[in-house]
DRENTOR-918776 format. One record per atom (N, C-alpha, C, O): residue number from 1; residue in one letter; atom name; x, y, z. Coordinates in Angstrom, 3 decimals. Layout:
! DRENTOR-918776
<atom><num>NUM</num><residu>a</residu><atome>CA</atome><east>X</east><north>Y</north><up>Z</up></atom>
...
***
This chain:
! DRENTOR-918776
<atom><num>1</num><residu>m</residu><atome>N</atome><east>0.857</east><north>-1.167</north><up>-0.001</up></atom>
<atom><num>1</num><residu>m</residu><atome>CA</atome><east>0.013</east><north>0.010</north><up>-0.005</up></atom>
<atom><num>1</num><residu>m</residu><atome>C</atome><east>0.889</east><north>1.239</north><up>-0.018</up></atom>
<atom><num>1</num><residu>m</residu><atome>O</atome><east>1.805</east><north>1.353</north><up>0.796</up></atom>
<atom><num>2</num><residu>p</residu><atome>N</atome><east>0.633</east><north>2.145</north><up>-0.909</up></atom>
<atom><num>2</num><residu>p</residu><atome>CA</atome><east>1.482</east><north>3.379</north><up>-0.922</up></atom>
<atom><num>2</num><residu>p</residu><atome>C</atome><east>1.263</east><north>4.176</north><up>0.329</up></atom>
<atom><num>2</num><residu>p</residu><atome>O</atome><east>0.163</east><north>4.233</north><up>0.880</up></atom>
<atom><num>3</num><residu>s</residu><atome>N</atome><east>2.343</east><north>4.792</north><up>0.767</up></atom>
<atom><num>3</num><residu>s</residu><atome>CA</atome><east>2.270</east><north>5.570</north><up>2.005</up></atom>
<atom><num>3</num><residu>s</residu><atome>C</atome><east>1.441</east><north>6.824</north><up>1.907</up></atom>
<atom><num>3</num><residu>s</residu><atome>O</atome><east>1.040</east><north>7.379</north><up>2.930</up></atom>
<atom><num>4</num><residu>e</residu><atome>N</atome><east>1.172</east><north>7.289</north><up>0.692</up></atom>
<atom><num>4</num><residu>e</residu><atome>CA</atome><east>0.345</east><north>8.500</north><up>0.555</up></atom>
<atom><num>4</num><residu>e</residu><atome>C</atome><east>-1.121</east><north>8.208</north><up>0.854</up></atom>
<atom><num>4</num><residu>e</residu><atome>O</atome><east>-1.902</east><north>9.147</north><up>1.006</up></atom>
<atom><num>5</num><residu>n</residu><atome>N</atome><east>-1.521</east><north>6.947</north><up>0.943</up></atom>
<atom><num>5</num><residu>n</residu><atome>CA</atome><east>-2.887</east><north>6.577</north><up>1.289</up></atom>
<atom><num>5</num><residu>n</residu><atome>C</atome><east>-3.102</east><north>6.410</north><up>2.800</up></atom>
<atom><num>5</num><residu>n</residu><atome>O</atome><east>-4.232</east><north>6.234</north><up>3.256</up></atom>
<atom><num>6</num><residu>l</residu><atome>N</atome><east>-2.039</east><north>6.466</north><up>3.545</up></atom>
<atom><num>6</num><residu>l</residu><atome>CA</atome><east>-2.164</east><north>6.234</north><up>4.996</up></atom>
<atom><num>6</num><residu>l</residu><atome>C</atome><east>-3.059</east><north>7.275</north><up>5.697</up></atom>
<atom><num>6</num><residu>l</residu><atome>O</atome><east>-3.788</east><north>6.892</north><up>6.612</up></atom>
<atom><num>7</num><residu>p</residu><atome>N</atome><east>-3.047</east><north>8.545</north><up>5.328</up></atom>
<atom><num>7</num><residu>p</residu><atome>CA</atome><east>-4.006</east><north>9.492</north><up>5.966</up></atom>
<atom><num>7</num><residu>p</residu><atome>C</atome><east>-5.457</east><north>9.096</north><up>5.753</up></atom>
<atom><num>7</num><residu>p</residu><atome>O</atome><east>-6.283</east><north>9.252</north><up>6.652</up></atom>
<atom><num>8</num><residu>y</residu><atome>N</atome><east>-5.770</east><north>8.590</north><up>4.581</up></atom>
<atom><num>8</num><residu>y</residu><atome>CA</atome><east>-7.142</east><north>8.159</north><up>4.304</up></atom>
<atom><num>8</num><residu>y</residu><atome>C</atome><east>-7.482</east><north>6.944</north><up>5.137</up></atom>
<atom><num>8</num><residu>y</residu><atome>O</atome><east>-8.581</east><north>6.854</north><up>5.685</up></atom>
<atom><num>9</num><residu>l</residu><atome>N</atome><east>-6.572</east><north>6.026</north><up>5.238</up></atom>
<atom><num>9</num><residu>l</residu><atome>CA</atome><east>-6.795</east><north>4.859</north><up>6.098</up></atom>
<atom><num>9</num><residu>l</residu><atome>C</atome><east>-7.021</east><north>5.261</north><up>7.531</up></atom>
<atom><num>9</num><residu>l</residu><atome>O</atome><east>-7.933</east><north>4.743</north><up>8.176</up></atom>
<atom><num>10</num><residu>f</residu><atome>N</atome><east>-6.214</east><north>6.175</north><up>8.054</up></atom>
<atom><num>10</num><residu>f</residu><atome>CA</atome><east>-6.343</east><north>6.642</north><up>9.400</up></atom>
<atom><num>10</num><residu>f</residu><atome>C</atome><east>-7.715</east><north>7.353</north><up>9.591</up></atom>
<atom><num>10</num><residu>f</residu><atome>O</atome><east>-8.365</east><north>7.181</north><up>10.623</up></atom>
<atom><num>11</num><residu>a</residu><atome>N</atome><east>-8.135</east><north>8.137</north><up>8.599</up></atom>
<atom><num>11</num><residu>a</residu><atome>CA</atome><east>-9.373</east><north>8.862</north><up>8.698</up></atom>
<atom><num>11</num><residu>a</residu><atome>C</atome><east>-10.558</east><north>7.870</north><up>8.738</up></atom>
<atom><num>11</num><residu>a</residu><atome>O</atome><east>-11.457</east><north>8.013</north><up>9.567</up></atom>
<atom><num>12</num><residu>v</residu><atome>N</atome><east>-10.552</east><north>6.911</north><up>7.879</up></atom>
<atom><num>12</num><residu>v</residu><atome>CA</atome><east>-11.609</east><north>5.907</north><up>7.891</up></atom>
<atom><num>12</num><residu>v</residu><atome>C</atome><east>-11.614</east><north>5.110</north><up>9.189</up></atom>
<atom><num>12</num><residu>v</residu><atome>O</atome><east>-12.677</east><north>4.815</north><up>9.734</up></atom>
<atom><num>13</num><residu>y</residu><atome>N</atome><east>-10.462</east><north>4.770</north><up>9.670</up></atom>
<atom><num>13</num><residu>y</residu><atome>CA</atome><east>-10.341</east><north>3.991</north><up>10.934</up></atom>
<atom><num>13</num><residu>y</residu><atome>C</atome><east>-10.900</east><north>4.834</north><up>12.083</up></atom>
<atom><num>13</num><residu>y</residu><atome>O</atome><east>-11.649</east><north>4.325</north><up>12.917</up></atom>
<atom><num>14</num><residu>s</residu><atome>N</atome><east>-10.540</east><north>6.125</north><up>12.129</up></atom>
<atom><num>14</num><residu>s</residu><atome>CA</atome><east>-11.006</east><north>7.005</north><up>13.177</up></atom>
<atom><num>14</num><residu>s</residu><atome>C</atome><east>-12.541</east><north>7.213</north><up>13.136</up></atom>
<atom><num>14</num><residu>s</residu><atome>O</atome><east>-13.223</east><north>7.147</north><up>14.159</up></atom>
<atom><num>15</num><residu>v</residu><atome>N</atome><east>-13.042</east><north>7.461</north><up>11.938</up></atom>
<atom><num>15</num><residu>v</residu><atome>CA</atome><east>-14.489</east><north>7.653</north><up>11.783</up></atom>
<atom><num>15</num><residu>v</residu><atome>C</atome><east>-15.251</east><north>6.401</north><up>12.191</up></atom>
<atom><num>15</num><residu>v</residu><atome>O</atome><east>-16.312</east><north>6.491</north><up>12.807</up></atom>
<atom><num>16</num><residu>t</residu><atome>N</atome><east>-14.715</east><north>5.239</north><up>11.850</up></atom>
<atom><num>16</num><residu>t</residu><atome>CA</atome><east>-15.355</east><north>3.967</north><up>12.234</up></atom>
<atom><num>16</num><residu>t</residu><atome>C</atome><east>-15.442</east><north>3.853</north><up>13.718</up></atom>
<atom><num>16</num><residu>t</residu><atome>O</atome><east>-16.492</east><north>3.472</north><up>14.235</up></atom>
<atom><num>17</num><residu>w</residu><atome>N</atome><east>-14.385</east><north>4.166</north><up>14.440</up></atom>
<atom><num>17</num><residu>w</residu><atome>CA</atome><east>-14.417</east><north>4.076</north><up>15.908</up></atom>
<atom><num>17</num><residu>w</residu><atome>C</atome><east>-15.332</east><north>5.109</north><up>16.525</up></atom>
<atom><num>17</num><residu>w</residu><atome>O</atome><east>-16.002</east><north>4.825</north><up>17.518</up></atom>
<atom><num>18</num><residu>v</residu><atome>N</atome><east>-15.376</east><north>6.309</north><up>15.957</up></atom>
<atom><num>18</num><residu>v</residu><atome>CA</atome><east>-16.274</east><north>7.344</north><up>16.497</up></atom>
<atom><num>18</num><residu>v</residu><atome>C</atome><east>-17.721</east><north>6.884</north><up>16.296</up></atom>
<atom><num>18</num><residu>v</residu><atome>O</atome><east>-18.540</east><north>6.990</north><up>17.209</up></atom>
<atom><num>19</num><residu>l</residu><atome>N</atome><east>-18.023</east><north>6.386</north><up>15.133</up></atom>
<atom><num>19</num><residu>l</residu><atome>CA</atome><east>-19.385</east><north>5.880</north><up>14.890</up></atom>
<atom><num>19</num><residu>l</residu><atome>C</atome><east>-19.736</east><north>4.719</north><up>15.808</up></atom>
<atom><num>19</num><residu>l</residu><atome>O</atome><east>-20.866</east><north>4.630</north><up>16.288</up></atom>
<atom><num>20</num><residu>f</residu><atome>N</atome><east>-18.794</east><north>3.837</north><up>16.055</up></atom>
<atom><num>20</num><residu>f</residu><atome>CA</atome><east>-19.043</east><north>2.713</north><up>16.939</up></atom>
<atom><num>20</num><residu>f</residu><atome>C</atome><east>-19.361</east><north>3.176</north><up>18.342</up></atom>
<atom><num>20</num><residu>f</residu><atome>O</atome><east>-20.317</east><north>2.696</north><up>18.950</up></atom>
<atom><num>21</num><residu>f</residu><atome>N</atome><east>-18.567</east><north>4.112</north><up>18.874</up></atom>
<atom><num>21</num><residu>f</residu><atome>CA</atome><east>-18.812</east><north>4.580</north><up>20.238</up></atom>
<atom><num>21</num><residu>f</residu><atome>C</atome><east>-20.071</east><north>5.449</north><up>20.302</up></atom>
<atom><num>21</num><residu>f</residu><atome>O</atome><east>-20.742</east><north>5.471</north><up>21.334</up></atom>
<atom><num>22</num><residu>a</residu><atome>N</atome><east>-20.396</east><north>6.142</north><up>19.256</up></atom>
<atom><num>22</num><residu>a</residu><atome>CA</atome><east>-21.669</east><north>6.901</north><up>19.212</up></atom>
<atom><num>22</num><residu>a</residu><atome>C</atome><east>-22.861</east><north>5.935</north><up>19.272</up></atom>
<atom><num>22</num><residu>a</residu><atome>O</atome><east>-23.852</east><north>6.187</north><up>19.957</up></atom>
<atom><num>23</num><residu>y</residu><atome>N</atome><east>-22.736</east><north>4.840</north><up>18.545</up></atom>
<atom><num>23</num><residu>y</residu><atome>CA</atome><east>-23.802</east><north>3.799</north><up>18.535</up></atom>
<atom><num>23</num><residu>y</residu><atome>C</atome><east>-23.945</east><north>3.153</north><up>19.947</up></atom>
<atom><num>23</num><residu>y</residu><atome>O</atome><east>-25.053</east><north>2.950</north><up>20.444</up></atom>
<atom><num>24</num><residu>v</residu><atome>N</atome><east>-22.819</east><north>2.852</north><up>20.548</up></atom>
<atom><num>24</num><residu>v</residu><atome>CA</atome><east>-22.864</east><north>2.239</north><up>21.887</up></atom>
<atom><num>24</num><residu>v</residu><atome>C</atome><east>-23.482</east><north>3.185</north><up>22.888</up></atom>
<atom><num>24</num><residu>v</residu><atome>O</atome><east>-24.268</east><north>2.782</north><up>23.745</up></atom>
<atom><num>25</num><residu>f</residu><atome>N</atome><east>-23.113</east><north>4.465</north><up>22.770</up></atom>
<atom><num>25</num><residu>f</residu><atome>CA</atome><east>-23.698</east><north>5.482</north><up>23.652</up></atom>
<atom><num>25</num><residu>f</residu><atome>C</atome><east>-25.208</east><north>5.589</north><up>23.438</up></atom>
<atom><num>25</num><residu>f</residu><atome>O</atome><east>-25.970</east><north>5.643</north><up>24.403</up></atom>
<atom><num>26</num><residu>y</residu><atome>N</atome><east>-25.636</east><north>5.619</north><up>22.191</up></atom>
<atom><num>26</num><residu>y</residu><atome>CA</atome><east>-27.054</east><north>5.682</north><up>21.869</up></atom>
<atom><num>26</num><residu>y</residu><atome>C</atome><east>-27.825</east><north>4.474</north><up>22.413</up></atom>
<atom><num>26</num><residu>y</residu><atome>O</atome><east>-28.890</east><north>4.632</north><up>23.010</up></atom>
<atom><num>27</num><residu>v</residu><atome>N</atome><east>-27.291</east><north>3.289</north><up>22.209</up></atom>
<atom><num>27</num><residu>v</residu><atome>CA</atome><east>-27.957</east><north>2.085</north><up>22.685</up></atom>
<atom><num>27</num><residu>v</residu><atome>C</atome><east>-28.013</east><north>2.049</north><up>24.216</up></atom>
<atom><num>27</num><residu>v</residu><atome>O</atome><east>-29.027</east><north>1.631</north><up>24.778</up></atom>
<atom><num>28</num><residu>s</residu><atome>N</atome><east>-26.968</east><north>2.468</north><up>24.889</up></atom>
<atom><num>28</num><residu>s</residu><atome>CA</atome><east>-26.991</east><north>2.454</north><up>26.356</up></atom>
<atom><num>28</num><residu>s</residu><atome>C</atome><east>-28.008</east><north>3.484</north><up>26.862</up></atom>
<atom><num>28</num><residu>s</residu><atome>O</atome><east>-28.702</east><north>3.211</north><up>27.841</up></atom>
<atom><num>29</num><residu>r</residu><atome>N</atome><east>-28.117</east><north>4.634</north><up>26.239</up></atom>
<atom><num>29</num><residu>r</residu><atome>CA</atome><east>-29.100</east><north>5.623</north><up>26.642</up></atom>
<atom><num>29</num><residu>r</residu><atome>C</atome><east>-30.517</east><north>5.087</north><up>26.410</up></atom>
<atom><num>29</num><residu>r</residu><atome>O</atome><east>-31.404</east><north>5.241</north><up>27.249</up></atom>
<atom><num>30</num><residu>r</residu><atome>N</atome><east>-30.697</east><north>4.469</north><up>25.274</up></atom>
<atom><num>30</num><residu>r</residu><atome>CA</atome><east>-32.031</east><north>3.903</north><up>24.958</up></atom>
<atom><num>30</num><residu>r</residu><atome>C</atome><east>-32.383</east><north>2.798</north><up>25.953</up></atom>
<atom><num>30</num><residu>r</residu><atome>O</atome><east>-33.527</east><north>2.725</north><up>26.401</up></atom>
<atom><num>31</num><residu>q</residu><atome>N</atome><east>-31.442</east><north>1.948</north><up>26.303</up></atom>
<atom><num>31</num><residu>q</residu><atome>CA</atome><east>-31.701</east><north>0.874</north><up>27.246</up></atom>
<atom><num>31</num><residu>q</residu><atome>C</atome><east>-32.075</east><north>1.459</north><up>28.622</up></atom>
<atom><num>31</num><residu>q</residu><atome>O</atome><east>-32.997</east><north>0.972</north><up>29.276</up></atom>
<atom><num>32</num><residu>r</residu><atome>N</atome><east>-31.372</east><north>2.478</north><up>29.041</up></atom>
<atom><num>32</num><residu>r</residu><atome>CA</atome><east>-31.682</east><north>3.105</north><up>30.326</up></atom>
<atom><num>32</num><residu>r</residu><atome>C</atome><east>-33.101</east><north>3.713</north><up>30.305</up></atom>
<atom><num>32</num><residu>r</residu><atome>O</atome><east>-33.849</east><north>3.590</north><up>31.275</up></atom>
<atom><num>33</num><residu>d</residu><atome>N</atome><east>-33.452</east><north>4.365</north><up>29.195</up></atom>
<atom><num>33</num><residu>d</residu><atome>CA</atome><east>-34.784</east><north>4.931</north><up>29.052</up></atom>
<atom><num>33</num><residu>d</residu><atome>C</atome><east>-35.866</east><north>3.850</north><up>29.103</up></atom>
<atom><num>33</num><residu>d</residu><atome>O</atome><east>-36.902</east><north>4.024</north><up>29.746</up></atom>
<atom><num>34</num><residu>l</residu><atome>N</atome><east>-35.609</east><north>2.721</north><up>28.412</up></atom>
<atom><num>34</num><residu>l</residu><atome>CA</atome><east>-36.587</east><north>1.625</north><up>28.426</up></atom>
<atom><num>34</num><residu>l</residu><atome>C</atome><east>-36.693</east><north>0.995</north><up>29.806</up></atom>
<atom><num>34</num><residu>l</residu><atome>O</atome><east>-37.795</east><north>0.642</north><up>30.228</up></atom>
<atom><num>35</num><residu>e</residu><atome>N</atome><east>-35.567</east><north>0.841</north><up>30.533</up></atom>
<atom><num>35</num><residu>e</residu><atome>CA</atome><east>-35.648</east><north>0.281</north><up>31.859</up></atom>
<atom><num>35</num><residu>e</residu><atome>C</atome><east>-36.471</east><north>1.192</north><up>32.772</up></atom>
<atom><num>35</num><residu>e</residu><atome>O</atome><east>-37.229</east><north>0.704</north><up>33.610</up></atom>
<atom><num>36</num><residu>r</residu><atome>N</atome><east>-36.328</east><north>2.502</north><up>32.618</up></atom>
<atom><num>36</num><residu>r</residu><atome>CA</atome><east>-37.110</east><north>3.463</north><up>33.430</up></atom>
<atom><num>36</num><residu>r</residu><atome>C</atome><east>-38.584</east><north>3.342</north><up>33.054</up></atom>
<atom><num>36</num><residu>r</residu><atome>O</atome><east>-39.450</east><north>3.374</north><up>33.928</up></atom>
<atom><num>37</num><residu>e</residu><atome>N</atome><east>-38.872</east><north>3.206</north><up>31.780</up></atom>
<atom><num>37</num><residu>e</residu><atome>CA</atome><east>-40.271</east><north>3.073</north><up>31.364</up></atom>
<atom><num>37</num><residu>e</residu><atome>C</atome><east>-40.887</east><north>1.791</north><up>31.866</up></atom>
<atom><num>37</num><residu>e</residu><atome>O</atome><east>-42.047</east><north>1.790</north><up>32.278</up></atom>
<atom><num>38</num><residu>i</residu><atome>N</atome><east>-40.157</east><north>0.714</north><up>31.845</up></atom>
<atom><num>38</num><residu>i</residu><atome>CA</atome><east>-40.640</east><north>-0.572</north><up>32.391</up></atom>
<atom><num>38</num><residu>i</residu><atome>C</atome><east>-40.910</east><north>-0.466</north><up>33.864</up></atom>
<atom><num>38</num><residu>i</residu><atome>O</atome><east>-41.910</east><north>-0.991</north><up>34.353</up></atom>
<atom><num>39</num><residu>k</residu><atome>N</atome><east>-40.019</east><north>0.218</north><up>34.597</up></atom>
<atom><num>39</num><residu>k</residu><atome>CA</atome><east>-40.228</east><north>0.419</north><up>36.040</up></atom>
<atom><num>39</num><residu>k</residu><atome>C</atome><east>-41.482</east><north>1.198</north><up>36.282</up></atom>
<atom><num>39</num><residu>k</residu><atome>O</atome><east>-42.259</east><north>0.848</north><up>37.170</up></atom>
<atom><num>40</num><residu>d</residu><atome>N</atome><east>-41.715</east><north>2.262</north><up>35.512</up></atom>
<atom><num>40</num><residu>d</residu><atome>CA</atome><east>-42.919</east><north>3.066</north><up>35.684</up></atom>
<atom><num>40</num><residu>d</residu><atome>C</atome><east>-44.165</east><north>2.287</north><up>35.328</up></atom>
<atom><num>40</num><residu>d</residu><atome>O</atome><east>-45.191</east><north>2.417</north><up>35.995</up></atom>
<atom><num>41</num><residu>l</residu><atome>N</atome><east>-44.088</east><north>1.475</north><up>34.279</up></atom>
<atom><num>41</num><residu>l</residu><atome>CA</atome><east>-45.270</east><north>0.661</north><up>33.922</up></atom>
<atom><num>41</num><residu>l</residu><atome>C</atome><east>-45.568</east><north>-0.364</north><up>34.989</up></atom>
<atom><num>41</num><residu>l</residu><atome>O</atome><east>-46.733</east><north>-0.615</north><up>35.299</up></atom>
<atom><num>42</num><residu>r</residu><atome>N</atome><east>-44.532</east><north>-0.964</north><up>35.561</up></atom>
<atom><num>42</num><residu>r</residu><atome>CA</atome><east>-44.781</east><north>-1.950</north><up>36.634</up></atom>
<atom><num>42</num><residu>r</residu><atome>C</atome><east>-45.412</east><north>-1.279</north><up>37.856</up></atom>
<atom><num>42</num><residu>r</residu><atome>O</atome><east>-46.300</east><north>-1.841</north><up>38.498</up></atom>
<atom><num>43</num><residu>a</residu><atome>N</atome><east>-44.938</east><north>-0.068</north><up>38.168</up></atom>
<atom><num>43</num><residu>a</residu><atome>CA</atome><east>-45.565</east><north>0.670</north><up>39.272</up></atom>
<atom><num>43</num><residu>a</residu><atome>C</atome><east>-47.002</east><north>0.997</north><up>38.982</up></atom>
<atom><num>43</num><residu>a</residu><atome>O</atome><east>-47.851</east><north>0.882</north><up>39.867</up></atom>
<atom><num>44</num><residu>a</residu><atome>N</atome><east>-47.303</east><north>1.405</north><up>37.758</up></atom>
<atom><num>44</num><residu>a</residu><atome>CA</atome><east>-48.658</east><north>1.718</north><up>37.380</up></atom>
<atom><num>44</num><residu>a</residu><atome>C</atome><east>-49.538</east><north>0.468</north><up>37.439</up></atom>
<atom><num>44</num><residu>a</residu><atome>O</atome><east>-50.682</east><north>0.535</north><up>37.889</up></atom>
<atom><num>45</num><residu>m</residu><atome>N</atome><east>-49.006</east><north>-0.666</north><up>36.988</up></atom>
<atom><num>45</num><residu>m</residu><atome>CA</atome><east>-49.771</east><north>-1.923</north><up>37.042</up></atom>
<atom><num>45</num><residu>m</residu><atome>C</atome><east>-50.052</east><north>-2.330</north><up>38.454</up></atom>
<atom><num>45</num><residu>m</residu><atome>O</atome><east>-51.152</east><north>-2.792</north><up>38.761</up></atom>
<atom><num>46</num><residu>k</residu><atome>N</atome><east>-49.052</east><north>-2.166</north><up>39.348</up></atom>
<atom><num>46</num><residu>k</residu><atome>CA</atome><east>-49.185</east><north>-2.505</north><up>40.755</up></atom>
<atom><num>46</num><residu>k</residu><atome>C</atome><east>-50.280</east><north>-1.627</north><up>41.411</up></atom>
<atom><num>46</num><residu>k</residu><atome>O</atome><east>-51.110</east><north>-2.090</north><up>42.193</up></atom>
<atom><num>47</num><residu>s</residu><atome>N</atome><east>-50.223</east><north>-0.353</north><up>41.043</up></atom>
<atom><num>47</num><residu>s</residu><atome>CA</atome><east>-51.218</east><north>0.583</north><up>41.590</up></atom>
<atom><num>47</num><residu>s</residu><atome>C</atome><east>-52.640</east><north>0.204</north><up>41.132</up></atom>
<atom><num>47</num><residu>s</residu><atome>O</atome><east>-53.576</east><north>0.246</north><up>41.930</up></atom>
<atom><num>48</num><residu>v</residu><atome>N</atome><east>-52.798</east><north>-0.159</north><up>39.876</up></atom>
<atom><num>48</num><residu>v</residu><atome>CA</atome><east>-54.097</east><north>-0.591</north><up>39.379</up></atom>
<atom><num>48</num><residu>v</residu><atome>C</atome><east>-54.541</east><north>-1.866</north><up>40.034</up></atom>
<atom><num>48</num><residu>v</residu><atome>O</atome><east>-55.718</east><north>-2.011</north><up>40.364</up></atom>
<atom><num>49</num><residu>d</residu><atome>N</atome><east>-53.629</east><north>-2.802</north><up>40.235</up></atom>
<atom><num>49</num><residu>d</residu><atome>CA</atome><east>-53.947</east><north>-4.084</north><up>40.920</up></atom>
<atom><num>49</num><residu>d</residu><atome>C</atome><east>-54.398</east><north>-3.798</north><up>42.332</up></atom>
<atom><num>49</num><residu>d</residu><atome>O</atome><east>-55.402</east><north>-4.364</north><up>42.765</up></atom>
<atom><num>50</num><residu>e</residu><atome>N</atome><east>-53.714</east><north>-2.955</north><up>43.068</up></atom>
<atom><num>50</num><residu>e</residu><atome>CA</atome><east>-54.052</east><north>-2.645</north><up>44.439</up></atom>
<atom><num>50</num><residu>e</residu><atome>C</atome><east>-55.412</east><north>-1.962</north><up>44.493</up></atom>
<atom><num>50</num><residu>e</residu><atome>O</atome><east>-56.225</east><north>-2.269</north><up>45.365</up></atom>
<atom><num>51</num><residu>d</residu><atome>N</atome><east>-55.664</east><north>-1.041</north><up>43.572</up></atom>
<atom><num>51</num><residu>d</residu><atome>CA</atome><east>-56.959</east><north>-0.343</north><up>43.540</up></atom>
<atom><num>51</num><residu>d</residu><atome>C</atome><east>-58.103</east><north>-1.304</north><up>43.247</up></atom>
<atom><num>51</num><residu>d</residu><atome>O</atome><east>-59.157</east><north>-1.224</north><up>43.877</up></atom>
<atom><num>52</num><residu>s</residu><atome>N</atome><east>-57.903</east><north>-2.215</north><up>42.292</up></atom>
<atom><num>52</num><residu>s</residu><atome>CA</atome><east>-58.978</east><north>-3.109</north><up>41.963</up></atom>
<atom><num>52</num><residu>s</residu><atome>C</atome><east>-59.246</east><north>-4.157</north><up>43.046</up></atom>
<atom><num>52</num><residu>s</residu><atome>O</atome><east>-60.392</east><north>-4.555</north><up>43.257</up></atom>
<atom><num>53</num><residu>s</residu><atome>N</atome><east>-58.185</east><north>-4.604</north><up>43.734</up></atom>
<atom><num>53</num><residu>s</residu><atome>CA</atome><east>-58.363</east><north>-5.599</north><up>44.810</up></atom>
<atom><num>53</num><residu>s</residu><atome>C</atome><east>-58.984</east><north>-4.965</north><up>46.039</up></atom>
<atom><num>53</num><residu>s</residu><atome>O</atome><east>-59.738</east><north>-5.624</north><up>46.755</up></atom>
<atom><num>54</num><residu>s</residu><atome>N</atome><east>-58.686</east><north>-3.707</north><up>46.298</up></atom>
<atom><num>54</num><residu>s</residu><atome>CA</atome><east>-59.239</east><north>-3.058</north><up>47.494</up></atom>
<atom><num>54</num><residu>s</residu><atome>C</atome><east>-60.681</east><north>-2.659</north><up>47.280</up></atom>
<atom><num>54</num><residu>s</residu><atome>O</atome><east>-61.444</east><north>-2.578</north><up>48.243</up></atom>
<atom><num>55</num><residu>s</residu><atome>N</atome><east>-61.080</east><north>-2.406</north><up>46.029</up></atom>
<atom><num>55</num><residu>s</residu><atome>CA</atome><east>-62.454</east><north>-2.007</north><up>45.767</up></atom>
<atom><num>55</num><residu>s</residu><atome>C</atome><east>-63.375</east><north>-3.227</north><up>45.654</up></atom>
<atom><num>55</num><residu>s</residu><atome>O</atome><east>-64.580</east><north>-3.119</north><up>45.879</up></atom>
<atom><num>56</num><residu>s</residu><atome>N</atome><east>-62.813</east><north>-4.370</north><up>45.309</up></atom>
<atom><num>56</num><residu>s</residu><atome>CA</atome><east>-63.652</east><north>-5.608</north><up>45.177</up></atom>
<atom><num>56</num><residu>s</residu><atome>C</atome><east>-63.699</east><north>-6.404</north><up>46.453</up></atom>
<atom><num>56</num><residu>s</residu><atome>O</atome><east>-64.492</east><north>-7.340</north><up>46.561</up></atom>
<atom><num>57</num><residu>g</residu><atome>N</atome><east>-62.865</east><north>-6.062</north><up>47.438</up></atom>
<atom><num>57</num><residu>g</residu><atome>CA</atome><east>-62.751</east><north>-6.842</north><up>48.672</up></atom>
<atom><num>57</num><residu>g</residu><atome>C</atome><east>-63.619</east><north>-6.281</north><up>49.701</up></atom>
<atom><num>57</num><residu>g</residu><atome>O</atome><east>-63.666</east><north>-6.797</north><up>50.818</up></atom>
***
């Protein structure tokens, strides 16, 4: 490989790693948001369950 192509290789390598870490960051943020939403939904379901059992008992 000619040495004049090395800057392009480095640029592509760097961009690839930046995109990879951006994707990992995005996925981890999305996972955290989904975990929070699941927690909220479970709390809402528990509240509905408690309300329905106390009104029917």
